[in-house]
N, C-alpha and C positions, 0 to 999 in steps of 0.2 A: 489794432483793435482782434486781427481773423483768431489769435492764440484763445483770446477772452470765451469765444464764440466756438469756437474748437473743444476746450474742454467744460461739460456740463457740471462741472462740480464749483465749479466759477460764474457761472453765465446763469445757471439757474437760481444759486441763492442769491444771485442781483435782481432777477426777473421775481422771485416771489417776494422780495424788499421792495424793491417796487411798487408791485402790487398792493404790498400790508399799506406801505404810505400813502397811496392814492386811495385805498376803501377809506382809513382814518378821516384824511383829508376832505372827503367827498363826507363823512360823517359828521363832522366838526363843523359845515358847513349847513347839511342839512336837518341834520339833530338840533345843530346851535342856535337855530332859530325858531325850532318851535319851543326847545326849552327856554328860551329867553322870551316867548309867547306866556307859557304857561308861570314865568316869575312875576311876568307883568300884570297875569292878570288879576294879580292882589288889588292892583291898583283900580282895576274897572269896577262896575256895576252893573247889574240887572243886563238890557240886551246886549250894551257896546262888549261884558264879556261872553255874551253868547256867539258875537260877531268873532269876537277874539278865538274864540275855539273852532268854530266852524271856517275860521281860515285855514285854521292846520289839520281841522278831521281827516280828509283824505289821505293823509300825505303824513303821518307821523308816525305810525306804524311803520309803514315802508323805510321810514327815513334810518330807524332801527336795523334796520336788514344789515346796513353797512357796518354797522357794532359788529354784530353777529359775524359777517363774514372776515372783518379783521381777526377777533380773536378766532378763528378758525383757521385765520392759514398760519396766527403766532404757535396754534398750538401743534397742526397737521407737519408746517415745513420749518418753523425751528419752538421744537421741542422742550429744547433745555432751556433755548430762552423765556418758554412758555411757565416753565418751573420757576425759576428763579426770579422772574420780575411778581408773577400770581404768591409766592412765598412772602414778598416783599410787602406785596399791597394788598392782604387777605381782606386785612378791617375794613378800607376802604370803596374794594370791591367789593365785597357784604353791601355795605352800605349802600352804593350807588343800585346794587341788584335792587335793595328796598324801595330806592329812591323810584327807579322804574315799575316797579310794581304798584305803587300807590299811585304816580299818575295814573299807570295805564286802567286801573280799576276807578278811580275818582272820575278818569274822563268819561267813562258810560255809568256810571251811577250820579252825577251830579246831575243828569237831567230826567232819569229813571226812578230814583229815589222819591220818595212822600217829602212835599214841599217843605216843612220843619225840618228835613234833613238833606238840606242842600246844601247850605251856607259850609256845614261842617265838611263833604265831598269837595266843595270848592276851594275850600281851605288846603285838604289835601293834594288837590289839583297843584297848586302854585309850592307850598312845599314839597312835595315830592319830586315837581321839577327843581327845584330850589338844592335840594338835599343831591339830585343829581350833576349838576352843574357843580356845586362845591365839591363833590369828591373825585369827579374828572379832574379839577385845578390844581386839587391836594395830589392827585398822583399826579398830573405835569409838573411839577413841582420837585415832587422827591423823587421822580427819572432824572430830570435836567442835573440834581444834584447826585446821582445817582446812588441815592438810598442811603445817607450818610447816615440817618440814628441818631442824629444831635438835636438841640434845642433848635438852632442856628437854623438848621436844615429845616424843623419843623416851623422853622418863624415864616419860613422864605415858601412853602408847599400854601401855608394859610394865605400868604399872600396874592400866590399864582391862584389860588382856592378863592379870591375875589374878583378878582382881576379877570379870571377866563371868565366867571358867570357874568364879570358887567360887558364880557366881550359878548355872548349870547345876548343877553339882552340888547346890545345895539343890533345883531344880526335881528332878532326877534323884532324890532321896532320895526326895520327895516322892512321887514316881510308886510307888516303889518301898514307902512304906508303903500307896498303894492297891490294889498290886497281889500283893503277899505278905504271907504268914502268919507268926506262929510266930518261932522267932528270928531268921530275917531280918528281917521284919517291927520287931523292936524294937532290930536294928543299926543300920534304916534311922531309924526316931524319932533314935537320938543321931545320925545322918548327918544329921542336917535341922535338927534344935536347931542345933548346930555351921555347918552350913552357910547359917542363916537370920542367922547375924550377918556372915559374907560379904556377900551378900545385900544386906544394909542400909550395910556400908562401902562396897560398891559404888556403890550409888545415892548415899550422900553425896558420895561424891567427882567425881561424874561433876556432880550436883546442884550443887555449890559451883563445880567449874571450865566449868563451863556458862555463866554468867552473866559470867563473867572473860574471855571469849575477845573479845569489841567490844563498846564501848558499847552498840551495837542491840541486844544479848542483853540489857545491865544493864535500858535501858527498857525492855524488853519484859516485863519482869519485877518490878519495883519501883519502876516510875514511874506517876503516877497513878493510875487506877483497874483497873489490870491485879493489882493488888499482893493486895486484900482476895478478889476471883477469883479469883484464883488460888491463893490463902495452901488453895485447899479442895483440891487435890490431895497436898500432903505430906501434910496431913490426913488422907486418906483411904490414903493409902500409909502412913500409921502406924495405922493403924486394921488395913489387910490384915494387916501386922506382927504386930501385938496377938494377932491370929484367930489367925494361923498359929501360932504360940507357944502361945496356948492350948489350941488342936485335938491338937497335939503333945505335950503336957504332959497330954493324958489319953489318950494312945494307950500302948502297943497297950489294947487294951477285948476283954474276954473275947466278945462278938458282934460285934465289929469295928465299931463305931456308928463314924460321924465319918472313917474311914480315908481317904473319899475330900476330905473339908474342906482339909486342912493344903497338897496341889497345886491348890484352887479361888482358895486364898487367895496362893500364892504367883504363880499367873497374874494374878490382879488384882494383885498390886502391881507384877509385872513389867510389866505393861499403864499403869499411872499414871506407872512412869519413863519407858516409851516415850511418853507422851500428852508429856511435858514437853517432852520432849527434843524430838518432831513441832512444838511450839507454840513451840521457841525459836528453832529454824530456819525455820519456815515465812518468805515465800513463797521458802527459796532449796532448792537441790535441792544445790548445793556449796560450802559455807560460803562466805556475801559474796563470791560471785565470779559463781552462775551461780542466777537464780531458776525456778522450774520452766515460767515464761512465757516466757524468755531461751532454755531448751533445749527445749521442745515440739518437736516434729515438728508438718508445717503441719497444721491441723483436719482436712482432707479426709484423710490419713492416720491421726488420730488416732480421727477417726468411723468409716473404715471397720475399724477397731483393736479398737475400745469394739464393735463388733457382732459379734467374737469371744470378747472375754472377756466379755461377755454370756451367751455361749453356756459354754465353758473353767470359768470360776470355779463357776456351780455346779453341773458335774459333778464337781471336785476336790473343794469342799465334802461334795456326795452321799457320793461315794465314801469320803470319808473319815470320813461320820457313820458307814455301812454299814460300814468296817472294823473303827469302833471298838463298835459292837454286836454286831458277830456274835463278838469274841472279847473279851466284856468277860468279868468275874470273874477269878479268881486268875491268875496263871501257873502254870502245869502244867509237870513235866521239859521240857526241850529237844527239839523230833523235828524231823528231818529228812525225814519222810515224808510 
């Protein structure tokens, strides 16, 4: 280990690669649940929809900070990878931004617009949420296959888009189980049970497809001593899946015991899938084309950026933790004053 940390050209790209991965994982869990709530709002009406929106109201904007951080790290730490990825994904990235803008604007205007216009803004909110989730899934599918530009690649990306959106719906339903009560919580439990199967299907599809992308990935998973060690990851994912199902089966509880458990299990399941992907593609930041070492900025630049990251990231973590602490408890009626 000593030679690795003695060479900044080696350990700095690894450090920023780890920070990039952590930022994406936190984003997927946190913004994933509020995108899921946005999609589920299409199935609610009146006070239930307002409570669903209120459950994410204090958090959704801050959750997107992690996406901004991830894109920023990719740009400044791995500029050539940033260019290659955005060149391949220009259109879905543009559509994702449209979805984010649409849901951001409709979040505010759905409650402030005249009564006759509110149904349109309610529709815009869930459409923006769905568009964001689907485009992220499309980009994930294209990334896994290495941006092939084929019909088969497009079909896999479309499947991944639907399955990632289903995973977000599962996260969102689990969040609603935690943040709501009464009839809405009971509905959220039913949504989460259905979404759990979609999340399992998504992880299975991606897990089966990833080793087939290249002989290198197949060898990383199934050759030599790796197979035994890595078998822990799917076993752990299976335990999280089972734990989520068992926790949902006990809800709603008269004293609301265990309401947070499904969301924690869902986050654990998401983390297992992400860790598996990170292991599969390391050290590549652009699959089979650019490693983190090839794409990294100069060590001198990374050293300066690292100082800023050591200041900014703890502030983001502290702010996020504080907001979740202040707005703990069940969601109440939606208010804009």
